[in-house]
Each structure stands twice: as structure tokens, then as C-alpha cells.
ZAVO-130623 format. One record per residue (C-alpha): residue number from 1; x, y, z; residue in one letter. Coordinates in steps of 0.001 Angstrom, whole numbers, plus 500000, padded with zeros to 6 digits. Example, Ala and Ser with C-alpha at 12.3 -4.5 7.8 and 13.67 -1.06 7.14 Angstrom:
residues 2
<r><mitor>1</mitor><xx>512300</xx><yy>495500</yy><zz>507800</zz><pavex>a</pavex></r>
<r><mitor>2</mitor><xx>513670</xx><yy>498940</yy><zz>507140</zz><pavex>s</pavex></r>
//
This chain:
residues 52
<r><mitor>1</mitor><xx>500027</xx><yy>500054</yy><zz>500043</zz><pavex>m</pavex></r>
<r><mitor>2</mitor><xx>502801</xx><yy>502360</yy><zz>500813</zz><pavex>f</pavex></r>
<r><mitor>3</mitor><xx>504546</xx><yy>501592</yy><zz>497581</zz><pavex>i</pavex></r>
<r><mitor>4</mitor><xx>501288</xx><yy>502489</yy><zz>495599</zz><pavex>l</pavex></r>
<r><mitor>5</mitor><xx>501189</xx><yy>505658</yy><zz>497557</zz><pavex>f</pavex></r>
<r><mitor>6</mitor><xx>504729</xx><yy>506605</yy><zz>496647</zz><pavex>r</pavex></r>
<r><mitor>7</mitor><xx>504058</xx><yy>505764</yy><zz>492990</zz><pavex>i</pavex></r>
<r><mitor>8</mitor><xx>501017</xx><yy>508236</yy><zz>492965</zz><pavex>f</pavex></r>
<r><mitor>9</mitor><xx>502900</xx><yy>510729</yy><zz>494893</zz><pavex>d</pavex></r>
<r><mitor>10</mitor><xx>506005</xx><yy>510648</yy><zz>492505</zz><pavex>i</pavex></r>
<r><mitor>11</mitor><xx>503917</xx><yy>510341</yy><zz>489274</zz><pavex>a</pavex></r>
<r><mitor>12</mitor><xx>501587</xx><yy>513259</yy><zz>490305</zz><pavex>k</pavex></r>
<r><mitor>13</mitor><xx>498343</xx><yy>512613</yy><zz>488302</zz><pavex>p</pavex></r>
<r><mitor>14</mitor><xx>496023</xx><yy>515550</yy><zz>487853</zz><pavex>y</pavex></r>
<r><mitor>15</mitor><xx>494762</xx><yy>516690</yy><zz>491258</zz><pavex>p</pavex></r>
<r><mitor>16</mitor><xx>498094</xx><yy>515857</yy><zz>492876</zz><pavex>v</pavex></r>
<r><mitor>17</mitor><xx>500017</xx><yy>517969</yy><zz>490445</zz><pavex>s</pavex></r>
<r><mitor>18</mitor><xx>497573</xx><yy>520777</yy><zz>490683</zz><pavex>y</pavex></r>
<r><mitor>19</mitor><xx>498024</xx><yy>521236</yy><zz>494504</zz><pavex>y</pavex></r>
<r><mitor>20</mitor><xx>501816</xx><yy>520705</yy><zz>494108</zz><pavex>d</pavex></r>
<r><mitor>21</mitor><xx>502212</xx><yy>523451</yy><zz>491472</zz><pavex>k</pavex></r>
<r><mitor>22</mitor><xx>499782</xx><yy>526055</yy><zz>492711</zz><pavex>n</pavex></r>
<r><mitor>23</mitor><xx>500223</xx><yy>525993</yy><zz>496390</zz><pavex>f</pavex></r>
<r><mitor>24</mitor><xx>503835</xx><yy>526512</yy><zz>497488</zz><pavex>k</pavex></r>
<r><mitor>25</mitor><xx>503218</xx><yy>526291</yy><zz>501190</zz><pavex>n</pavex></r>
<r><mitor>26</mitor><xx>502151</xx><yy>523594</yy><zz>503693</zz><pavex>s</pavex></r>
<r><mitor>27</mitor><xx>498594</xx><yy>523416</yy><zz>502328</zz><pavex>f</pavex></r>
<r><mitor>28</mitor><xx>500047</xx><yy>522314</yy><zz>498986</zz><pavex>g</pavex></r>
<r><mitor>29</mitor><xx>502147</xx><yy>519613</yy><zz>500458</zz><pavex>v</pavex></r>
<r><mitor>30</mitor><xx>499420</xx><yy>518194</yy><zz>502684</zz><pavex>i</pavex></r>
<r><mitor>31</mitor><xx>496800</xx><yy>518200</yy><zz>499867</zz><pavex>m</pavex></r>
<r><mitor>32</mitor><xx>499419</xx><yy>516590</yy><zz>497540</zz><pavex>d</pavex></r>
<r><mitor>33</mitor><xx>499661</xx><yy>513667</yy><zz>499917</zz><pavex>d</pavex></r>
<r><mitor>34</mitor><xx>495871</xx><yy>513490</yy><zz>500667</zz><pavex>v</pavex></r>
<r><mitor>35</mitor><xx>495120</xx><yy>513271</yy><zz>496859</zz><pavex>c</pavex></r>
<r><mitor>36</mitor><xx>497724</xx><yy>510636</yy><zz>496406</zz><pavex>a</pavex></r>
<r><mitor>37</mitor><xx>496227</xx><yy>508745</yy><zz>499372</zz><pavex>g</pavex></r>
<r><mitor>38</mitor><xx>492770</xx><yy>509030</yy><zz>497783</zz><pavex>l</pavex></r>
<r><mitor>39</mitor><xx>494069</xx><yy>507399</yy><zz>494626</zz><pavex>y</pavex></r>
<r><mitor>40</mitor><xx>495360</xx><yy>504531</yy><zz>496651</zz><pavex>v</pavex></r>
<r><mitor>41</mitor><xx>491961</xx><yy>504036</yy><zz>498299</zz><pavex>v</pavex></r>
<r><mitor>42</mitor><xx>490209</xx><yy>504227</yy><zz>494949</zz><pavex>a</pavex></r>
<r><mitor>43</mitor><xx>492527</xx><yy>501575</yy><zz>493553</zz><pavex>v</pavex></r>
<r><mitor>44</mitor><xx>491993</xx><yy>499251</yy><zz>496528</zz><pavex>f</pavex></r>
<r><mitor>45</mitor><xx>488189</xx><yy>499786</yy><zz>496392</zz><pavex>v</pavex></r>
<r><mitor>46</mitor><xx>488219</xx><yy>498994</yy><zz>492635</zz><pavex>l</pavex></r>
<r><mitor>47</mitor><xx>490382</xx><yy>495930</yy><zz>493343</zz><pavex>y</pavex></r>
<r><mitor>48</mitor><xx>487946</xx><yy>494657</yy><zz>495972</zz><pavex>m</pavex></r>
<r><mitor>49</mitor><xx>484952</xx><yy>495174</yy><zz>493763</zz><pavex>v</pavex></r>
<r><mitor>50</mitor><xx>486558</xx><yy>493351</yy><zz>490761</zz><pavex>i</pavex></r>
<r><mitor>51</mitor><xx>487799</xx><yy>490382</yy><zz>492909</zz><pavex>t</pavex></r>
<r><mitor>52</mitor><xx>484487</xx><yy>489847</yy><zz>494843</zz><pavex>s</pavex></r>
//
């Protein structure tokens, strides 16, 4: 799970990159991580739906 989070945090898909580029303060750093975490949750929910 942490590896998947790091992949999304490094790759920076749309909302992650938006917060990273437009907010150069602590809010941008936190929202960058929150969005990457939400991507991980979405992937796991999708995985659980597909496998069940």
C-alpha cells in the first residue's frame, strides 16, 4: 500500500500535480499527499469490487 502511495506521489496525476504546482506552502504539501492517498483508496476499492 505504501509503495502504491509513493508511485502516485511521484507520478503526480491531475489533482496531485495541481496542488503541488499552485500552492507552495504547507497546504499544497498536505493536499498533495491527501490526493495521492485518495488514489490509493480508489485503487483498493476497485480491486475489491473486481475480485468479489
